[in-house]
Backbone as XML, in Angstrom:
<?xml version="1.0"?>
<chain id="A" units="angstrom">
  <residue number="1" name="MET">
    <atom name="N" x="19.320" y="30.560" z="-2.452"/>
    <atom name="CA" x="20.013" y="29.981" z="-1.126"/>
    <atom name="C" x="21.422" y="30.014" z="-1.843"/>
  </residue>
  <residue number="2" name="GLU">
    <atom name="N" x="22.445" y="29.351" z="-1.629"/>
    <atom name="CA" x="23.666" y="29.924" z="-1.367"/>
    <atom name="C" x="23.895" y="27.737" z="-1.647"/>
  </residue>
  <residue number="3" name="GLU">
    <atom name="N" x="24.492" y="27.704" z="-2.737"/>
    <atom name="CA" x="24.553" y="25.632" z="-2.468"/>
    <atom name="C" x="26.525" y="25.447" z="-2.226"/>
  </residue>
  <residue number="4" name="LYS">
    <atom name="N" x="25.046" y="24.192" z="-1.753"/>
    <atom name="CA" x="26.577" y="24.210" z="-0.348"/>
    <atom name="C" x="27.537" y="23.168" z="-1.358"/>
  </residue>
  <residue number="5" name="LYS">
    <atom name="N" x="28.646" y="23.077" z="-1.305"/>
    <atom name="CA" x="29.860" y="22.113" z="-1.848"/>
    <atom name="C" x="30.683" y="21.511" z="-1.417"/>
  </residue>
  <residue number="6" name="ILE">
    <atom name="N" x="31.032" y="20.110" z="-2.257"/>
    <atom name="CA" x="31.049" y="19.233" z="-0.749"/>
    <atom name="C" x="32.287" y="18.527" z="-0.880"/>
  </residue>
  <residue number="7" name="ASN">
    <atom name="N" x="33.408" y="19.333" z="0.092"/>
    <atom name="CA" x="34.908" y="18.727" z="-0.140"/>
    <atom name="C" x="35.118" y="17.258" z="-0.063"/>
  </residue>
  <residue number="8" name="ALA">
    <atom name="N" x="36.816" y="17.941" z="-0.485"/>
    <atom name="CA" x="37.152" y="16.834" z="-0.639"/>
    <atom name="C" x="37.369" y="15.236" z="0.197"/>
  </residue>
  <residue number="9" name="ALA">
    <atom name="N" x="36.669" y="16.074" z="1.335"/>
    <atom name="CA" x="37.451" y="14.802" z="2.611"/>
    <atom name="C" x="35.796" y="14.294" z="2.826"/>
  </residue>
  <residue number="10" name="ASP">
    <atom name="N" x="34.841" y="14.939" z="3.110"/>
    <atom name="CA" x="32.950" y="14.726" z="2.338"/>
    <atom name="C" x="33.068" y="13.261" z="1.421"/>
  </residue>
  <residue number="11" name="MET">
    <atom name="N" x="33.825" y="13.604" z="-0.432"/>
    <atom name="CA" x="33.264" y="13.138" z="-0.611"/>
    <atom name="C" x="33.881" y="12.251" z="-0.747"/>
  </residue>
  <residue number="12" name="ASN">
    <atom name="N" x="35.441" y="11.183" z="-0.022"/>
    <atom name="CA" x="35.210" y="10.490" z="-0.284"/>
    <atom name="C" x="34.328" y="9.805" z="1.413"/>
  </residue>
  <residue number="13" name="ILE">
    <atom name="N" x="34.097" y="9.916" z="1.532"/>
    <atom name="CA" x="33.355" y="9.423" z="2.808"/>
    <atom name="C" x="32.044" y="9.190" z="1.850"/>
  </residue>
  <residue number="14" name="LEU">
    <atom name="N" x="31.526" y="9.422" z="1.448"/>
    <atom name="CA" x="30.015" y="9.487" z="0.675"/>
    <atom name="C" x="30.762" y="8.408" z="-0.677"/>
  </residue>
  <residue number="15" name="MET">
    <atom name="N" x="31.630" y="8.302" z="-1.174"/>
    <atom name="CA" x="32.437" y="7.061" z="-2.324"/>
    <atom name="C" x="32.823" y="6.069" z="-1.065"/>
  </residue>
  <residue number="16" name="ASP">
    <atom name="N" x="32.999" y="5.516" z="-0.237"/>
    <atom name="CA" x="33.026" y="4.835" z="0.576"/>
    <atom name="C" x="32.269" y="3.982" z="1.841"/>
  </residue>
  <residue number="17" name="LEU">
    <atom name="N" x="32.201" y="3.173" z="0.767"/>
    <atom name="CA" x="30.741" y="2.033" z="0.481"/>
    <atom name="C" x="30.985" y="1.111" z="2.424"/>
  </residue>
  <residue number="18" name="ASP">
    <atom name="N" x="31.759" y="0.775" z="2.614"/>
    <atom name="CA" x="32.555" y="0.363" z="3.630"/>
    <atom name="C" x="31.909" y="1.564" z="4.907"/>
  </residue>
  <residue number="19" name="PHE">
    <atom name="N" x="32.611" y="2.404" z="4.751"/>
    <atom name="CA" x="30.929" y="3.035" z="5.408"/>
    <atom name="C" x="29.623" y="3.532" z="5.618"/>
  </residue>
  <residue number="20" name="LEU">
    <atom name="N" x="29.655" y="3.792" z="4.272"/>
    <atom name="CA" x="27.807" y="3.814" z="3.989"/>
    <atom name="C" x="27.306" y="2.398" z="4.380"/>
  </residue>
  <residue number="21" name="VAL">
    <atom name="N" x="27.727" y="0.986" z="4.025"/>
    <atom name="CA" x="26.961" y="0.030" z="4.393"/>
    <atom name="C" x="27.033" y="0.107" z="6.429"/>
  </residue>
  <residue number="22" name="SER">
    <atom name="N" x="28.018" y="0.649" z="6.768"/>
    <atom name="CA" x="28.114" y="0.512" z="7.930"/>
    <atom name="C" x="27.610" y="0.998" z="8.944"/>
  </residue>
  <residue number="23" name="VAL">
    <atom name="N" x="26.538" y="2.319" z="8.580"/>
    <atom name="CA" x="25.768" y="3.568" z="8.474"/>
    <atom name="C" x="24.578" y="3.117" z="9.484"/>
  </residue>
  <residue number="24" name="ILE">
    <atom name="N" x="24.154" y="3.294" z="10.715"/>
    <atom name="CA" x="23.532" y="2.092" z="11.544"/>
    <atom name="C" x="22.491" y="3.083" z="12.671"/>
  </residue>
  <residue number="25" name="VAL">
    <atom name="N" x="21.724" y="3.617" z="12.244"/>
    <atom name="CA" x="21.683" y="4.860" z="13.032"/>
    <atom name="C" x="19.677" y="4.351" z="13.844"/>
  </residue>
  <residue number="26" name="ALA">
    <atom name="N" x="19.545" y="4.778" z="15.264"/>
    <atom name="CA" x="18.760" y="4.105" z="15.884"/>
    <atom name="C" x="17.467" y="6.132" z="15.381"/>
  </residue>
  <residue number="27" name="ILE">
    <atom name="N" x="16.563" y="5.584" z="15.318"/>
    <atom name="CA" x="15.041" y="6.216" z="14.970"/>
    <atom name="C" x="15.132" y="7.363" z="15.782"/>
  </residue>
  <residue number="28" name="GLY">
    <atom name="N" x="15.883" y="7.818" z="16.247"/>
    <atom name="CA" x="15.686" y="9.374" z="17.126"/>
    <atom name="C" x="16.544" y="10.001" z="16.208"/>
  </residue>
  <residue number="29" name="GLU">
    <atom name="N" x="17.989" y="9.257" z="16.596"/>
    <atom name="CA" x="18.647" y="10.547" z="15.194"/>
    <atom name="C" x="18.264" y="10.440" z="14.109"/>
  </residue>
  <residue number="30" name="VAL">
    <atom name="N" x="18.273" y="9.834" z="13.444"/>
    <atom name="CA" x="17.162" y="10.049" z="12.093"/>
    <atom name="C" x="16.012" y="10.679" z="12.188"/>
  </residue>
  <residue number="31" name="ALA">
    <atom name="N" x="15.860" y="10.389" z="12.869"/>
    <atom name="CA" x="14.215" y="12.161" z="13.074"/>
    <atom name="C" x="15.208" y="13.253" z="13.467"/>
  </residue>
  <residue number="32" name="ASN">
    <atom name="N" x="16.013" y="13.325" z="14.017"/>
    <atom name="CA" x="17.017" y="14.833" z="14.425"/>
    <atom name="C" x="17.657" y="14.815" z="12.226"/>
  </residue>
  <residue number="33" name="ILE">
    <atom name="N" x="18.118" y="13.687" z="12.392"/>
    <atom name="CA" x="19.448" y="14.235" z="11.140"/>
    <atom name="C" x="17.901" y="13.889" z="9.877"/>
  </residue>
  <residue number="34" name="THR">
    <atom name="N" x="16.950" y="13.709" z="9.439"/>
    <atom name="CA" x="16.013" y="14.136" z="8.546"/>
    <atom name="C" x="15.051" y="15.195" z="8.570"/>
  </residue>
  <residue number="35" name="GLY">
    <atom name="N" x="14.959" y="15.153" z="10.323"/>
    <atom name="CA" x="13.755" y="16.378" z="10.204"/>
    <atom name="C" x="11.915" y="15.937" z="10.510"/>
  </residue>
  <residue number="36" name="VAL">
    <atom name="N" x="11.704" y="14.599" z="9.985"/>
    <atom name="CA" x="10.853" y="13.744" z="9.840"/>
    <atom name="C" x="10.652" y="12.778" z="11.343"/>
  </residue>
  <residue number="37" name="PRO">
    <atom name="N" x="8.787" y="13.745" z="11.934"/>
    <atom name="CA" x="9.282" y="12.808" z="12.955"/>
    <atom name="C" x="9.296" y="11.768" z="13.517"/>
  </residue>
  <residue number="38" name="GLN">
    <atom name="N" x="8.954" y="11.040" z="14.793"/>
    <atom name="CA" x="9.349" y="9.719" z="14.742"/>
    <atom name="C" x="7.900" y="9.155" z="14.886"/>
  </residue>
  <residue number="39" name="ARG">
    <atom name="N" x="7.332" y="9.165" z="14.427"/>
    <atom name="CA" x="6.230" y="8.706" z="13.957"/>
    <atom name="C" x="5.887" y="8.726" z="13.086"/>
  </residue>
  <residue number="40" name="LYS">
    <atom name="N" x="6.167" y="9.614" z="11.658"/>
    <atom name="CA" x="6.094" y="9.431" z="10.720"/>
    <atom name="C" x="7.084" y="8.049" z="10.173"/>
  </residue>
  <residue number="41" name="ILE">
    <atom name="N" x="7.474" y="8.254" z="10.545"/>
    <atom name="CA" x="9.174" y="6.895" z="10.377"/>
    <atom name="C" x="8.382" y="5.306" z="10.366"/>
  </residue>
  <residue number="42" name="ARG">
    <atom name="N" x="7.653" y="5.713" z="11.680"/>
    <atom name="CA" x="7.269" y="4.157" z="12.557"/>
    <atom name="C" x="6.130" y="4.409" z="11.486"/>
  </residue>
  <residue number="43" name="TYR">
    <atom name="N" x="5.187" y="5.323" z="11.137"/>
    <atom name="CA" x="4.512" y="5.251" z="10.227"/>
    <atom name="C" x="4.873" y="4.370" z="8.607"/>
  </residue>
  <residue number="44" name="TRP">
    <atom name="N" x="5.989" y="4.933" z="8.118"/>
    <atom name="CA" x="6.515" y="4.409" z="5.986"/>
    <atom name="C" x="6.733" y="3.716" z="6.721"/>
  </residue>
  <residue number="45" name="ASP">
    <atom name="N" x="7.475" y="3.204" z="8.646"/>
    <atom name="CA" x="7.990" y="1.658" z="8.435"/>
    <atom name="C" x="6.212" y="0.772" z="8.577"/>
  </residue>
  <residue number="46" name="GLU">
    <atom name="N" x="5.504" y="1.084" z="8.836"/>
    <atom name="CA" x="4.378" y="0.089" z="9.018"/>
    <atom name="C" x="3.625" y="0.027" z="7.835"/>
  </residue>
  <residue number="47" name="LYS">
    <atom name="N" x="4.027" y="0.355" z="6.837"/>
    <atom name="CA" x="3.279" y="0.906" z="5.229"/>
    <atom name="C" x="4.159" y="0.061" z="4.119"/>
  </residue>
  <residue number="48" name="GLY">
    <atom name="N" x="5.231" y="-0.297" z="5.088"/>
    <atom name="CA" x="6.516" y="-0.258" z="4.145"/>
    <atom name="C" x="6.903" y="0.055" z="3.355"/>
  </residue>
  <residue number="49" name="TYR">
    <atom name="N" x="7.498" y="1.595" z="3.105"/>
    <atom name="CA" x="8.274" y="2.578" z="2.397"/>
    <atom name="C" x="9.885" y="2.310" z="2.600"/>
  </residue>
  <residue number="50" name="ILE">
    <atom name="N" x="10.128" y="2.389" z="3.616"/>
    <atom name="CA" x="11.013" y="2.099" z="4.710"/>
    <atom name="C" x="11.050" y="0.672" z="5.029"/>
  </residue>
  <residue number="51" name="GLU">
    <atom name="N" x="12.465" y="-0.138" z="5.717"/>
    <atom name="CA" x="12.189" y="-0.560" z="6.784"/>
    <atom name="C" x="13.203" y="-0.706" z="7.534"/>
  </residue>
  <residue number="52" name="PRO">
    <atom name="N" x="13.427" y="-1.277" z="9.012"/>
    <atom name="CA" x="14.215" y="-1.040" z="10.041"/>
    <atom name="C" x="15.424" y="-2.233" z="9.366"/>
  </residue>
  <residue number="53" name="VAL">
    <atom name="N" x="16.769" y="-1.580" z="10.030"/>
    <atom name="CA" x="17.615" y="-3.267" z="9.642"/>
    <atom name="C" x="17.074" y="-4.229" z="10.423"/>
  </residue>
  <residue number="54" name="ASP">
    <atom name="N" x="17.093" y="-4.622" z="11.653"/>
    <atom name="CA" x="16.620" y="-5.575" z="12.347"/>
    <atom name="C" x="14.917" y="-5.731" z="12.782"/>
  </residue>
  <residue number="55" name="LYS">
    <atom name="N" x="14.258" y="-7.000" z="11.870"/>
    <atom name="CA" x="12.306" y="-6.154" z="11.796"/>
    <atom name="C" x="11.931" y="-6.798" z="13.265"/>
  </residue>
  <residue number="56" name="GLU">
    <atom name="N" x="13.367" y="-7.896" z="13.947"/>
    <atom name="CA" x="12.798" y="-8.595" z="14.698"/>
    <atom name="C" x="12.994" y="-7.613" z="15.819"/>
  </residue>
  <residue number="57" name="SER">
    <atom name="N" x="13.760" y="-6.934" z="16.406"/>
    <atom name="CA" x="13.653" y="-6.254" z="17.491"/>
    <atom name="C" x="13.524" y="-5.002" z="17.635"/>
  </residue>
  <residue number="58" name="THR">
    <atom name="N" x="12.915" y="-4.394" z="18.657"/>
    <atom name="CA" x="12.437" y="-3.763" z="19.529"/>
    <atom name="C" x="12.611" y="-2.260" z="19.493"/>
  </residue>
  <residue number="59" name="TYR">
    <atom name="N" x="14.409" y="-2.267" z="19.542"/>
    <atom name="CA" x="14.541" y="-1.073" z="18.648"/>
    <atom name="C" x="14.736" y="-0.539" z="17.214"/>
  </residue>
  <residue number="60" name="ARG">
    <atom name="N" x="13.758" y="0.351" z="16.707"/>
    <atom name="CA" x="14.189" y="0.564" z="15.224"/>
    <atom name="C" x="15.418" y="1.597" z="14.945"/>
  </residue>
  <residue number="61" name="GLN">
    <atom name="N" x="15.890" y="0.356" z="13.460"/>
    <atom name="CA" x="17.541" y="0.983" z="13.416"/>
    <atom name="C" x="17.925" y="1.152" z="11.344"/>
  </residue>
  <residue number="62" name="TYR">
    <atom name="N" x="18.071" y="2.226" z="11.003"/>
    <atom name="CA" x="17.687" y="2.471" z="9.727"/>
    <atom name="C" x="19.532" y="2.582" z="9.163"/>
  </residue>
  <residue number="63" name="ASP">
    <atom name="N" x="19.360" y="2.116" z="8.043"/>
    <atom name="CA" x="21.195" y="1.951" z="7.458"/>
    <atom name="C" x="20.519" y="3.139" z="6.285"/>
  </residue>
  <residue number="64" name="TYR">
    <atom name="N" x="21.714" y="3.145" z="6.083"/>
    <atom name="CA" x="22.247" y="4.471" z="4.971"/>
    <atom name="C" x="20.568" y="4.705" z="3.642"/>
  </residue>
  <residue number="65" name="LEU">
    <atom name="N" x="20.721" y="3.305" z="3.415"/>
    <atom name="CA" x="19.635" y="3.454" z="2.568"/>
    <atom name="C" x="18.662" y="3.905" z="2.858"/>
  </residue>
  <residue number="66" name="ASN">
    <atom name="N" x="18.109" y="3.595" z="3.955"/>
    <atom name="CA" x="16.438" y="3.826" z="4.132"/>
    <atom name="C" x="16.726" y="5.400" z="4.281"/>
  </residue>
  <residue number="67" name="ILE">
    <atom name="N" x="17.449" y="5.450" z="5.234"/>
    <atom name="CA" x="17.327" y="7.306" z="5.654"/>
    <atom name="C" x="17.464" y="8.247" z="4.477"/>
  </residue>
  <residue number="68" name="LYS">
    <atom name="N" x="17.919" y="8.031" z="3.669"/>
    <atom name="CA" x="18.910" y="8.508" z="1.695"/>
    <atom name="C" x="16.826" y="8.357" z="1.236"/>
  </residue>
  <residue number="69" name="ARG">
    <atom name="N" x="16.314" y="7.008" z="1.899"/>
    <atom name="CA" x="14.400" y="6.695" z="1.351"/>
    <atom name="C" x="13.709" y="8.276" z="2.083"/>
  </residue>
  <residue number="70" name="ILE">
    <atom name="N" x="14.067" y="8.074" z="3.358"/>
    <atom name="CA" x="12.950" y="9.117" z="4.305"/>
    <atom name="C" x="13.670" y="9.890" z="3.939"/>
  </residue>
  <residue number="71" name="VAL">
    <atom name="N" x="14.122" y="10.889" z="3.327"/>
    <atom name="CA" x="14.824" y="11.648" z="3.179"/>
    <atom name="C" x="14.767" y="12.725" z="1.957"/>
  </residue>
  <residue number="72" name="LEU">
    <atom name="N" x="14.568" y="11.585" z="0.182"/>
    <atom name="CA" x="13.533" y="11.831" z="-0.812"/>
    <atom name="C" x="12.432" y="12.246" z="-0.551"/>
  </residue>
  <residue number="73" name="ILE">
    <atom name="N" x="11.642" y="10.708" z="0.159"/>
    <atom name="CA" x="9.691" y="10.664" z="0.227"/>
    <atom name="C" x="10.003" y="11.974" z="0.960"/>
  </residue>
  <residue number="74" name="LYS">
    <atom name="N" x="10.930" y="13.445" z="1.966"/>
    <atom name="CA" x="10.387" y="13.601" z="2.877"/>
    <atom name="C" x="9.819" y="14.932" z="1.769"/>
  </residue>
  <residue number="75" name="GLU">
    <atom name="N" x="10.883" y="15.425" z="0.763"/>
    <atom name="CA" x="11.769" y="16.153" z="-0.262"/>
    <atom name="C" x="10.442" y="15.907" z="-1.439"/>
  </residue>
  <residue number="76" name="LEU">
    <atom name="N" x="10.192" y="14.550" z="-1.871"/>
    <atom name="CA" x="8.748" y="15.062" z="-2.967"/>
    <atom name="C" x="7.543" y="14.982" z="-1.728"/>
  </residue>
  <residue number="77" name="LEU">
    <atom name="N" x="7.176" y="15.109" z="-0.528"/>
    <atom name="CA" x="5.515" y="15.731" z="0.389"/>
    <atom name="C" x="5.861" y="16.915" z="-0.176"/>
  </residue>
  <residue number="78" name="ASP">
    <atom name="N" x="7.591" y="17.447" z="0.191"/>
    <atom name="CA" x="7.015" y="18.602" z="0.760"/>
    <atom name="C" x="6.687" y="19.213" z="-0.766"/>
  </residue>
  <residue number="79" name="GLU">
    <atom name="N" x="7.272" y="18.272" z="-1.758"/>
    <atom name="CA" x="6.740" y="19.816" z="-3.941"/>
    <atom name="C" x="5.121" y="19.457" z="-3.877"/>
  </residue>
  <residue number="80" name="GLY">
    <atom name="N" x="4.576" y="18.728" z="-2.920"/>
    <atom name="CA" x="2.988" y="17.953" z="-3.094"/>
    <atom name="C" x="2.544" y="17.454" z="-3.349"/>
  </residue>
  <residue number="81" name="PHE">
    <atom name="N" x="3.596" y="16.279" z="-3.609"/>
    <atom name="CA" x="3.142" y="14.879" z="-4.041"/>
    <atom name="C" x="1.839" y="14.071" z="-2.456"/>
  </residue>
  <residue number="82" name="THR">
    <atom name="N" x="1.179" y="13.262" z="-2.824"/>
    <atom name="CA" x="0.825" y="12.501" z="-1.648"/>
    <atom name="C" x="2.017" y="10.960" z="-0.820"/>
  </residue>
  <residue number="83" name="LEU">
    <atom name="N" x="1.844" y="10.872" z="0.673"/>
    <atom name="CA" x="3.090" y="9.809" z="0.838"/>
    <atom name="C" x="3.113" y="8.159" z="-0.225"/>
  </residue>
  <residue number="84" name="GLU">
    <atom name="N" x="1.882" y="8.368" z="-0.793"/>
    <atom name="CA" x="1.701" y="6.311" z="-1.286"/>
    <atom name="C" x="2.393" y="7.104" z="-2.768"/>
  </residue>
  <residue number="85" name="THR">
    <atom name="N" x="1.913" y="8.139" z="-3.622"/>
    <atom name="CA" x="3.337" y="8.408" z="-4.978"/>
    <atom name="C" x="4.396" y="9.193" z="-4.794"/>
  </residue>
  <residue number="86" name="ALA">
    <atom name="N" x="5.012" y="9.386" z="-3.125"/>
    <atom name="CA" x="6.506" y="10.027" z="-3.396"/>
    <atom name="C" x="6.975" y="9.159" z="-2.716"/>
  </residue>
  <residue number="87" name="ALA">
    <atom name="N" x="6.658" y="7.438" z="-2.255"/>
    <atom name="CA" x="6.910" y="6.582" z="-1.539"/>
    <atom name="C" x="7.289" y="5.307" z="-2.664"/>
  </residue>
  <residue number="88" name="LYS">
    <atom name="N" x="6.393" y="5.865" z="-4.114"/>
    <atom name="CA" x="6.445" y="5.165" z="-5.263"/>
    <atom name="C" x="7.911" y="5.613" z="-5.566"/>
  </residue>
  <residue number="89" name="LYS">
    <atom name="N" x="7.555" y="6.881" z="-6.443"/>
    <atom name="CA" x="8.701" y="7.444" z="-6.513"/>
    <atom name="C" x="10.507" y="6.805" z="-6.500"/>
  </residue>
  <residue number="90" name="VAL">
    <atom name="N" x="10.304" y="6.870" z="-5.192"/>
    <atom name="CA" x="11.498" y="6.973" z="-4.197"/>
    <atom name="C" x="12.536" y="5.591" z="-4.963"/>
  </residue>
  <residue number="91" name="ILE">
    <atom name="N" x="10.881" y="4.592" z="-4.352"/>
    <atom name="CA" x="12.108" y="2.901" z="-4.638"/>
    <atom name="C" x="11.742" y="2.559" z="-5.800"/>
  </residue>
  <residue number="92" name="GLU">
    <atom name="N" x="11.141" y="3.147" z="-6.582"/>
    <atom name="CA" x="11.939" y="3.612" z="-8.597"/>
    <atom name="C" x="12.953" y="3.548" z="-9.550"/>
  </residue>
  <residue number="93" name="ARG">
    <atom name="N" x="12.920" y="5.222" z="-8.233"/>
    <atom name="CA" x="14.616" y="5.575" z="-8.295"/>
    <atom name="C" x="15.524" y="4.406" z="-7.834"/>
  </residue>
  <residue number="94" name="CYS">
    <atom name="N" x="15.462" y="4.369" z="-6.583"/>
    <atom name="CA" x="16.163" y="3.012" z="-6.710"/>
    <atom name="C" x="16.606" y="1.852" z="-6.788"/>
  </residue>
  <residue number="95" name="ILE">
    <atom name="N" x="15.046" y="1.474" z="-7.566"/>
    <atom name="CA" x="15.628" y="0.043" z="-8.236"/>
    <atom name="C" x="16.614" y="0.957" z="-9.899"/>
  </residue>
  <residue number="96" name="LYS">
    <atom name="N" x="16.062" y="1.774" z="-9.626"/>
    <atom name="CA" x="16.872" y="2.594" z="-11.011"/>
    <atom name="C" x="18.312" y="2.703" z="-11.198"/>
  </residue>
  <residue number="97" name="VAL">
    <atom name="N" x="18.745" y="3.067" z="-9.834"/>
    <atom name="CA" x="20.446" y="3.438" z="-9.127"/>
    <atom name="C" x="20.629" y="1.901" z="-9.524"/>
  </residue>
  <residue number="98" name="GLU">
    <atom name="N" x="20.637" y="0.911" z="-8.959"/>
    <atom name="CA" x="20.341" y="-0.275" z="-8.390"/>
    <atom name="C" x="21.117" y="-0.611" z="-9.558"/>
  </residue>
  <residue number="99" name="GLU">
    <atom name="N" x="19.770" y="-0.703" z="-10.651"/>
    <atom name="CA" x="20.024" y="-1.413" z="-12.481"/>
    <atom name="C" x="21.655" y="-0.910" z="-13.256"/>
  </residue>
  <residue number="100" name="VAL">
    <atom name="N" x="22.033" y="-0.166" z="-12.619"/>
    <atom name="CA" x="23.137" y="0.986" z="-13.455"/>
    <atom name="C" x="23.851" y="0.308" z="-12.783"/>
  </residue>
  <residue number="101" name="PHE">
    <atom name="N" x="24.105" y="0.918" z="-11.575"/>
    <atom name="CA" x="25.677" y="0.305" z="-11.248"/>
    <atom name="C" x="25.834" y="-1.465" z="-11.022"/>
  </residue>
  <residue number="102" name="LEU">
    <atom name="N" x="25.003" y="-2.741" z="-10.456"/>
    <atom name="CA" x="24.442" y="-3.301" z="-11.376"/>
    <atom name="C" x="25.044" y="-3.515" z="-13.250"/>
  </residue>
  <residue number="103" name="ARG">
    <atom name="N" x="24.708" y="-3.411" z="-13.857"/>
    <atom name="CA" x="25.291" y="-2.552" z="-15.903"/>
    <atom name="C" x="26.989" y="-2.152" z="-15.537"/>
  </residue>
  <residue number="104" name="LEU">
    <atom name="N" x="27.462" y="-1.044" z="-14.220"/>
    <atom name="CA" x="28.868" y="-1.014" z="-14.598"/>
    <atom name="C" x="29.266" y="-1.652" z="-13.626"/>
  </residue>
  <residue number="105" name="LYS">
    <atom name="N" x="29.533" y="-3.032" z="-13.027"/>
    <atom name="CA" x="29.896" y="-3.907" z="-12.622"/>
    <atom name="C" x="30.293" y="-5.235" z="-12.582"/>
  </residue>
  <residue number="106" name="ASN">
    <atom name="N" x="29.465" y="-4.839" z="-14.300"/>
    <atom name="CA" x="29.240" y="-6.624" z="-15.167"/>
    <atom name="C" x="29.507" y="-6.140" z="-15.907"/>
  </residue>
  <residue number="107" name="GLN">
    <atom name="N" x="29.980" y="-4.443" z="-16.606"/>
    <atom name="CA" x="31.002" y="-4.033" z="-17.406"/>
    <atom name="C" x="32.400" y="-3.901" z="-16.454"/>
  </residue>
  <residue number="108" name="ALA">
    <atom name="N" x="32.974" y="-3.574" z="-15.495"/>
    <atom name="CA" x="34.459" y="-3.393" z="-15.019"/>
    <atom name="C" x="34.720" y="-5.309" z="-15.003"/>
  </residue>
  <residue number="109" name="LYS">
    <atom name="N" x="34.498" y="-6.203" z="-15.131"/>
    <atom name="CA" x="34.812" y="-7.811" z="-15.106"/>
    <atom name="C" x="35.475" y="-8.006" z="-16.508"/>
  </residue>
</chain>
């Protein structure tokens, strides 16, 4: 399989924190983007592995971080992990990444 290269414009979008924070997508589009059926997304939501932007809304919408979690969980499931193990690994990775960024932020002060 050929490795996908990211061009400069795409990289700028990925590095644009304001853009990433503003990304909010309805569950149907999340299903289309990730290849994970809506029913599975709802189930993962019920289990607490992901969470919608507004828990009180009747419409499920997800932000960039939760879309990324869905993709990572799906990848681990495809590799043979159980849902519980995959979700736990993704949550642990997100915590580690957050800790690194906090350290970087503190060093920049």
